C-alpha positions in Angstrom: -67.0 242.6 105.1 -68.9 240.1 107.2 -70.9 237.3 105.5 -74.6 237.5 106.0 -76.1 234.7 108.1 -79.4 233.2 107.1 -82.3 234.3 109.4 -83.5 231.3 111.5 -86.9 229.5 111.5 -88.4 230.8 108.3 -92.0 230.0 107.5 -93.9 229.0 104.4 -97.0 230.8 103.1 -99.2 229.0 105.7 -97.1 230.2 108.6 -95.5 226.7 109.1 -91.8 225.8 109.0 -90.7 226.1 105.4 -90.1 222.7 103.7 -87.2 221.7 101.5 -87.6 222.9 97.9 -84.7 221.0 96.3 -81.2 219.5 96.9 -80.5 218.3 93.4 -79.7 220.9 92.1 -79.2 222.7 95.4 -81.4 225.8 95.3 -82.1 228.8 97.4 -80.4 232.2 97.9 -78.3 230.5 100.6 -77.9 227.3 98.6 -79.4 225.3 101.4 -82.2 223.7 99.4 -84.8 226.0 101.0 -86.4 229.2 99.7 -85.1 231.2 102.7 -84.4 234.9 102.3 -82.6 237.7 104.1 -81.5 241.3 103.7 -79.0 240.5 101.0 -81.5 238.6 98.8 -82.5 241.6 96.7 -84.3 239.3 94.2 -86.4 237.7 96.9 -85.8 234.1 95.8 -88.8 232.7 97.7 -91.1 230.8 95.3 -90.4 227.0 95.1 -91.3 226.3 91.5 -91.3 223.3 89.2 -89.4 224.3 86.0 -91.0 223.8 82.6 -89.5 224.4 79.2 -92.1 227.1 78.7 -91.0 229.0 81.8 -87.3 228.5 81.1 -87.7 229.9 77.6 -89.8 232.8 78.9 -87.3 233.6 81.6 -84.4 233.6 79.1 -86.3 236.0 76.8 -87.0 238.2 79.9 -83.3 238.5 80.5 -82.7 235.7 83.1 -81.2 232.6 81.4 -81.7 229.8 83.9 -80.8 227.0 81.5 -77.2 227.8 80.8 -74.7 226.3 83.3 -72.6 228.9 85.1 -69.8 226.7 86.7 -68.0 229.8 88.0 -71.0 230.5 90.2 -71.7 226.9 91.0 -74.9 227.0 88.9 -75.6 223.8 86.9 -78.3 225.2 84.6 -81.9 224.1 85.0 -84.0 221.7 82.9 -87.6 220.9 82.9 -88.6 219.0 86.0 -86.0 220.7 88.3 -87.4 222.5 91.4 -85.9 226.0 91.9 -86.4 229.0 94.3 -87.5 231.7 91.9 -87.7 235.4 92.5 -91.2 236.3 93.5 -91.5 239.2 91.1 -90.2 237.0 88.2 -92.9 234.4 89.0 -95.5 237.1 89.2 -94.4 238.5 85.8 -94.6 235.0 84.3 -98.0 234.6 85.8 -99.2 237.8 84.1 -97.8 236.5 80.8 -99.4 233.1 81.1 -96.1 231.3 81.5 -95.8 230.8 85.3 -94.7 227.3 86.4 -96.5 225.2 89.0 -95.2 225.6 92.6 -94.9 224.0 96.0 -96.6 226.3 98.6 -95.2 224.4 101.6 -91.7 225.2 100.4 -92.6 228.8 99.3 -91.5 231.5 101.8 -94.2 233.5 103.5 -92.3 236.7 102.4 -93.7 235.9 98.9 -97.1 237.1 100.1 -95.8 240.7 100.2 -95.7 240.6 96.4 -98.2 237.9 95.4 -101.6 237.1 97.1 -102.1 233.5 98.3 -105.2 233.3 96.1 -103.1 233.9 93.0 -100.6 231.2 94.1 -103.0 228.5 95.1 -104.2 227.5 91.6 -100.6 226.7 90.7 -99.9 224.6 93.8 -98.8 221.0 93.4 -98.9 220.2 97.1 -102.4 221.0 98.0 -104.9 218.1 98.4 
């Protein structure tokens, strides 16, 4: 089985080159620090979000524990203040529940707009002036 290669030159929600989300911990489906996506990314890990304890608790209760380290998968476990590429539908679910974390639109992949309209994302943006 041949390993999937990341598609090149991905864009953010503004159609610009996608910015780095986080290198500590290293995030992204491809663990390259960016919220890049491709055919094997079934979760669509495209929203660059700032973790909060509220969201981490919500996510764990919804069946996705992001706080517990999983060394066998190279996952350190997240804490409040970490940036992480979230699944677009998980972020949208948290939004509907009033638990969505703030996000960085310049580091959020344009593919996110297939699931969440930009006008829903903008009020959560930490990188708009």
